[in-house]
KELUMVO-915201 format. One record per residue (C-alpha): x, y, z; residue in three letters. Coordinates in steps of 0.02 Angstrom, whole numbers, padded with zeros to 5 digits, always signed. Layout:
% residues N
XYZALA
...
% end
This chain:
% residues 338
+05124+04585+02878MET
+05161+04487+03026ALA
+04998+04411+03101ALA
+04919+04506+03266GLN
+05001+04473+03422GLN
+04858+04393+03561ARG
+04806+04427+03737ILE
+04751+04294+03875LEU
+04676+04341+04044THR
+04520+04342+04141GLY
+04434+04328+04296MET
+04354+04200+04397ARG
+04172+04208+04420PRO
+04129+04242+04602THR
+04008+04406+04595GLY
+04016+04571+04523GLN
+04154+04663+04489LEU
+04253+04813+04582HIS
+04329+04967+04575LEU
+04504+04853+04611GLY
+04467+04758+04453HIS
+04430+04903+04348TYR
+04618+04955+04390LEU
+04708+04806+04410GLY
+04639+04746+04236ALA
+04482+04811+04151LEU
+04586+04995+04131GLU
+04729+04905+04055ASN
+04631+04774+03969TRP
+04515+04935+03864ILE
+04684+05001+03805GLN
+04729+04844+03744LEU
+04591+04773+03645GLN
+04630+04881+03493HIS
+04817+04838+03467GLU
+04807+04631+03512TYR
+04682+04477+03488GLU
+04627+04489+03646CYS
+04524+04330+03725PHE
+04460+04366+03886PHE
+04403+04220+04005LEU
+04268+04179+04144ILE
+04373+04054+04226ALA
+04227+03948+04295ASP
+04330+03778+04310TYR
+04433+03869+04434GLN
+04287+03943+04535ALA
+04224+03772+04569MET
+04384+03750+04637GLY
+04342+03823+04827ASP
+04129+03868+04763HIS
+04064+03714+04703LEU
+03942+03703+04860ASP
+03857+03898+04787ASP
+03842+03843+04582ILE
+03712+03965+04577GLY
+03857+04088+04615LEU
+03962+04023+04481ILE
+03791+04034+04344GLN
+03743+04214+04383ARG
+03937+04293+04399SER
+03971+04242+04223VAL
+03836+04350+04147LEU
+03883+04479+04293ASP
+04065+04465+04242VAL
+04010+04466+04058ALA
+03893+04605+04091THR
+04030+04728+04198ASP
+04140+04706+04038TRP
+04045+04761+03911LEU
+04004+04928+04054ALA
+04170+04971+04029VAL
+04178+04975+03863GLY
+04263+04804+03802ILE
+04208+04801+03622ASP
+04138+04623+03584PRO
+04180+04649+03418GLU
+04364+04695+03443GLU
+04391+04549+03574SER
+04308+04349+03630SER
+04239+04352+03786PHE
+04278+04153+03817VAL
+04165+04054+03938ILE
+04327+03931+03993GLN
+04219+03770+04038SER
+04130+03801+03863TYR
+04320+03744+03792VAL
+04375+03592+03843PRO
+04534+03590+03777GLU
+04564+03706+03923HIS
+04555+03550+04040ALA
+04638+03437+03880GLU
+04791+03539+03911LEU
+04788+03555+04080THR
+04805+03371+04085MET
+04958+03372+03973PHE
+05041+03508+04053LEU
+05017+03432+04206SER
+05144+03272+04141MET
+05296+03370+04120LEU
+05268+03489+04285THR
+05381+03441+04444PRO
+05256+03432+04600LEU
+05373+03527+04703ASN
+05378+03664+04589GLN
+05207+03687+04594HIS
+05206+03655+04752GLN
+05332+03812+04775LYS
+05194+03926+04696ASN
+05178+04054+04854PRO
+04985+04122+04815THR
+04921+03927+04795LEU
+05019+03891+04977ARG
+04937+04061+05031ALA
+04768+03996+04991GLU
+04763+03850+05044ILE
+04850+03905+05226GLY
+04677+04029+05217GLN
+04535+03862+05175LEU
+04634+03748+05308GLU
+04639+03891+05431SER
+04438+03882+05415GLU
+04427+03704+05410ASN
+04391+03684+05235GLN
+04473+03538+05144SER
+04588+03572+04995VAL
+04505+03476+04816THR
+04639+03422+04692LEU
+04550+03545+04569GLY
+04602+03687+04671PHE
+04755+03628+04731PHE
+04781+03632+04527ASN
+04732+03802+04479TYR
+04899+03871+04465PRO
+04933+03757+04305LEU
+04765+03756+04243SER
+04804+03958+04219GLN
+04953+03930+04143VAL
+04860+03796+04008ALA
+04751+03927+03965ASP
+04875+04069+03950ILE
+04942+03940+03839LEU
+04808+03878+03736LEU
+04768+04023+03617PRO
+04966+04055+03630LYS
+04954+04232+03707ALA
+05102+04347+03686HIS
+05050+04469+03816LEU
+04957+04424+03997VAL
+04908+04608+04078PRO
+04890+04566+04256VAL
+04909+04637+04413GLY
+05058+04669+04514GLU
+05042+04486+04619ASP
+05010+04413+04475GLN
+05189+04431+04386VAL
+05273+04297+04462ALA
+05113+04202+04405HIS
+05175+04235+04224ILE
+05355+04175+04246GLU
+05295+04007+04303TYR
+05185+03995+04134THR
+05352+04033+04051ARG
+05448+03911+04131ASP
+05328+03775+04093ILE
+05322+03828+03920ALA
+05491+03837+03889ARG
+05498+03661+03959ARG
+05403+03599+03855PHE
+05483+03687+03690ASN
+05652+03608+03754ARG
+05568+03447+03754ILE
+05453+03422+03616TYR
+05497+03561+03501GLY
+05420+03770+03465GLU
+05240+03754+03490VAL
+05211+03905+03643PHE
+05271+04091+03625PRO
+05344+04154+03811MET
+05212+04278+03873PRO
+05251+04420+03950ARG
+05184+04517+04086ALA
+05089+04699+04082ARG
+05042+04784+04245VAL
+04919+04920+04221GLY
+04930+05114+04273ARG
+04873+05059+04462VAL
+04955+04888+04517PRO
+04840+04864+04680ARG
+04709+04944+04750LEU
+04673+04954+04908VAL
+04509+04886+05007GLY
+04408+05054+05087THR
+04489+04975+05260ASP
+04644+04989+05220GLY
+04684+04809+05173ARG
+04811+04770+05020ALA
+04645+04728+04914LYS
+04474+04732+04908MET
+04365+04587+04908SER
+04184+04538+04933LYS
+04226+04418+05072SER
+04308+04574+05176LEU
+04159+04691+05133ASN
+04280+04838+05074ASN
+04266+04847+04900ALA
+04151+04993+04820VAL
+04057+04903+04663TYR
+04069+04950+04464LEU
+03867+04921+04484ALA
+03839+05025+04673ASP
+03713+05156+04646ASP
+03771+05359+04696PRO
+03683+05337+04869ASP
+03763+05149+04901THR
+03952+05227+04847VAL
+03937+05381+04982LYS
+03897+05241+05101GLN
+04049+05151+05078ARG
+04165+05291+05051VAL
+04099+05377+05224ARG
+04157+05205+05311ARG
+04342+05229+05224MET
+04475+05232+05347VAL
+04607+05366+05351THR
+04735+05317+05438ASP
+04830+05150+05399THR
+04969+05181+05512THR
+04926+05178+05680GLY
+05037+05334+05736GLU
+04963+05489+05789ASN
+04809+05484+05724PRO
+04702+05610+05669ARG
+04576+05632+05806LEU
+04511+05844+05731ARG
+04511+05929+05545PRO
+04636+06069+05618THR
+04764+05915+05658ASP
+04881+05918+05501PRO
+04841+05733+05412GLY
+04961+05616+05300VAL
+04905+05596+05129VAL
+05018+05461+05097GLU
+04946+05282+05111TYR
+04800+05363+05133ASN
+04662+05280+05044PRO
+04553+05401+05016ALA
+04703+05491+04948PHE
+04752+05341+04827LEU
+04558+05331+04762TYR
+04582+05535+04749HIS
+04728+05520+04648ASP
+04654+05350+04537ALA
+04454+05411+04490PHE
+04481+05587+04528ASN
+04466+05691+04346ASP
+04494+05869+04438ASP
+04655+05859+04465ALA
+04653+06059+04535ASP
+04549+05983+04684GLU
+04649+05836+04733VAL
+04803+05959+04730ALA
+04713+06045+04844GLU
+04655+05931+04957LEU
+04801+05871+04981LYS
+04881+06033+05026GLU
+04741+06074+05169ARG
+04727+05913+05245TYR
+04922+05924+05272THR
+04879+06088+05341ALA
+04734+06027+05435GLY
+04614+06138+05379THR
+04486+05999+05298VAL
+04387+05878+05382SER
+04400+05688+05327ASP
+04223+05709+05292VAL
+04239+05820+05158GLU
+04378+05734+05080VAL
+04292+05577+05058LYS
+04125+05696+05016ASP
+04221+05755+04846ARG
+04301+05553+04832LEU
+04080+05515+04821SER
+04063+05643+04732ASP
+04210+05612+04598ALA
+04163+05420+04603LEU
+03985+05426+04552ASN
+04063+05554+04422ARG
+04146+05407+04347PHE
+04051+05268+04385LEU
+03868+05376+04299GLU
+03931+05306+04120PRO
+03958+05126+04152ILE
+03800+05130+04244ARG
+03695+05160+04129GLU
+03768+05061+04014ARG
+03775+04908+04120ARG
+03582+04953+04151SER
+03528+04914+03950TRP
+03634+04750+03970TYR
+03570+04702+04126ALA
+03410+04702+04035GLU
+03470+04609+03872HIS
+03538+04450+03934PRO
+03493+04370+03774ASP
+03624+04500+03717TYR
+03778+04455+03836VAL
+03759+04291+03816ARG
+03770+04274+03620ASP
+03936+04386+03664VAL
+03974+04252+03761LEU
+03944+04103+03648LEU
+04009+04205+03496ALA
+04182+04249+03590GLY
+04183+04083+03654THR
+04165+03992+03467GLY
+04314+04078+03415ARG
+04455+04024+03534GLU
+04377+03866+03524ARG
+04430+03835+03341VAL
+04620+03906+03392ILE
+04607+03790+03544ALA
+04595+03633+03417ARG
+04728+03697+03314GLN
+04839+03710+03469THR
+04794+03543+03539ILE
+04826+03468+03377GLU
+04987+03555+03383ASP
+05019+03487+03581VAL
+04969+03320+03507ARG
+05085+03275+03374GLN
+05232+03358+03478ALA
+05192+03248+03605MET
+05179+03090+03471GLN
+04988+03080+03546VAL
+04930+03025+03399MET
+04878+02841+03358TYR
+04762+02842+03231ALA
% end
């Protein structure tokens, strides 16, 4: 029987998780955990790249992220939760790969360039650690020799970058790494409540997995319903536009009552339902979806020692594989002196 294929994917610990994380990643992970050997990485090295002045946030978020993963239904018996910095081979492989990655190729990374531009516009310095984080992500994927990487739509290009580096290593030193492939979830990207392309804590346009019912209602009430700026809907009797309307994008993604969604769309287009009613029904749908997650999250939050044990156990499982990978890399590169 062929060995089970592996998954490596992860998140930076910079705060609690929101609905965008669920649709862009977690929903996919829940399905895949029964089909693959999964390693879910909490990338604290990479979080330090732009949060080094707030280590307390990273410390809290390591537990928060793991708690959210457990709450949505990721099974620690089926999957391994890994703390990146507790597996030093992640840093070691990053160093080895940096020796064969051309600087000009690295600098062309569009996500990196955009993020550097954002930091510079805020008069923040760009550290070498931050500059190198895309290569650190490559090492994260290759260290457990992952075959599949569940990602958001905006990260597909990064998997191609990873494949290119793995291909270069294999060509120079011999076959060590499999070629990982990307897999995008059911909804590639969830817009923020303000209509921006992504949810973000810093933009205050997110609904969090841990939000209580009243907070969900407040966030949804502030949601924009017109992202085009053309022919704005001023009254409930005005015909509305459903396409690209954040409220209906959320209904499509989270409302388990398809007939209700169809009815609301028909009435909205005809001008027989208010934005308030559309949003109130959305709040009800989101709270139905979040309630079991909140209940499970409450239990895990009250048992942090269990969450820590899950993290240490999963990290230990990846460490075994990481040591073997680094041995394979050292032998291939002939970095063996004694």
